[in-house]
C-alpha positions in Angstrom: 17.0 15.8 21.0 14.0 16.2 18.7 10.9 18.4 19.1 7.3 17.0 19.0 4.2 19.1 19.1 1.3 17.7 21.0 -2.3 19.0 20.8 -4.0 16.0 22.5 -3.4 13.1 24.7 0.4 13.1 24.7 0.0 16.2 26.9 -1.6 14.0 29.7 0.9 13.0 32.4 -0.5 9.5 32.6 0.1 9.0 28.8 3.6 10.4 29.1 4.4 8.1 32.0 2.9 5.1 30.1 4.7 6.0 26.9 8.0 7.4 27.9 8.4 6.5 31.6 8.8 10.2 32.5 6.9 13.5 32.6 8.0 15.7 29.6 8.8 19.4 29.7 7.8 21.7 26.9 6.6 25.1 25.8 3.3 26.4 24.3 3.2 26.9 20.6 0.6 27.2 17.8 0.1 25.6 14.4 -1.6 27.8 11.8 -3.9 26.7 9.0 -5.1 23.6 10.9 -8.2 22.7 12.9 -9.0 19.8 15.3 -11.5 17.1 14.6 -12.1 13.8 16.4 -11.5 10.1 15.7 -12.5 7.0 17.5 -9.6 4.9 18.7 -10.0 1.1 19.0 -6.5 0.2 20.4 -7.2 -1.0 24.0 -3.8 0.1 25.3 -4.2 3.6 23.9 -7.7 3.8 25.4 -6.5 2.6 28.7 -3.6 5.1 28.9 -5.6 8.1 27.7 -8.9 7.2 29.4 -10.9 7.8 26.2 -11.7 6.3 22.8 -12.2 9.7 21.2 -9.0 11.5 20.3 -8.3 14.8 18.5 -6.6 14.8 15.1 -5.3 17.7 13.0 -6.8 18.5 9.6 -5.2 21.0 7.2 -7.5 23.8 6.1 -5.1 26.3 4.5 -7.1 29.1 6.2 -4.9 31.7 7.9 -7.5 32.3 10.6 -7.5 28.6 11.7 -5.0 27.5 14.4 -4.4 24.8 17.0 -2.6 25.4 20.3 -0.5 22.8 22.0 2.9 22.0 23.5 6.2 21.4 21.9 8.1 18.8 23.9 11.8 17.8 23.6 12.3 14.0 23.2 15.1 11.7 22.5 15.0 9.9 19.1 14.2 6.7 21.0 11.2 8.5 22.7 10.0 9.7 19.3 9.8 6.1 18.2 7.9 5.3 21.4 5.5 8.1 20.4 5.1 6.5 17.0 4.1 3.3 18.7 1.5 5.1 20.8 -0.2 6.8 17.8 -2.6 4.6 15.8 -2.6 4.2 12.1 -5.0 7.1 11.5 -2.1 9.4 12.2 1.1 10.2 10.2 4.1 12.1 11.5 5.4 15.1 9.7 7.7 18.0 10.5 6.2 21.5 10.3 7.0 25.1 11.2 5.1 26.6 14.1 4.0 30.1 15.0 7.2 30.5 17.0 9.3 29.7 13.9 10.4 26.5 15.5 10.3 23.2 13.5 8.8 20.2 15.3 7.3 16.8 14.4 3.5 16.5 14.7 0.9 13.8 14.1 -1.6 14.7 11.3 -4.6 13.0 9.8 -3.4 10.3 7.4 
């Protein structure tokens, strides 16, 4: 199993069902030194699943007082590849350390 931090639409049950075929389980966590901004999505399948063309995206600030809350989900390696397919080219996947001390993958601004 691998860990994936979601701060946006991958937390939606509909997106999880469309992307993974199941509802994920996870726990709350926090990523320090980042803030959320918004990007406009043009992929019609992603818009249909999420219900919106505006999606959050993480941006690094380096500021200790900045943080983003979300959920760390456990996925199979195959499901992580499915998550890669869901995320559009504006995102890149990286592995970071979270406030809990856990390491997890997360999608960041490219």
